[in-house]
C-alpha positions, -999 to 999 in steps of 0.1 A, spaced: 389 334 -445 379 323 -410 344 313 -422 358 293 -451 383 276 -428 358 269 -399 328 261 -421 340 239 -450 303 230 -455 296 264 -471 281 259 -505 272 223 -498 242 227 -474 215 253 -472 214 285 -451 194 270 -423 218 242 -418 247 267 -419 230 288 -393 226 258 -371 263 248 -375 274 283 -366 252 283 -335 230 312 -348 197 293 -354 170 300 -329 167 267 -311 152 265 -276 178 257 -251 158 246 -221 182 219 -207 209 241 -193 239 262 -204 252 241 -233 268 261 -260 257 251 -295 276 259 -326 312 267 -334 327 293 -311 352 306 -336 325 312 -362 303 330 -337 331 352 -324 342 361 -360 307 370 -370 302 391 -339 334 411 -345 322 417 -381 289 430 -368 307 453 -344 328 468 -372 297 471 -394 279 493 -368 311 512 -359 313 502 -323 347 495 -309 350 468 -282 373 490 -260 
């Protein structure tokens, strides 16, 4: 539900553009410590990955 709420573009643009919006596309970041993407989406996907590999964050 978080992905649908935070990425209303799902289904309208291709997977590479979604990865860029989520901040998961491999772009070179040479200009400093700017954070690309949508933090809520990145955090949600990270938590899903943790559950998928059975690692608890505690």
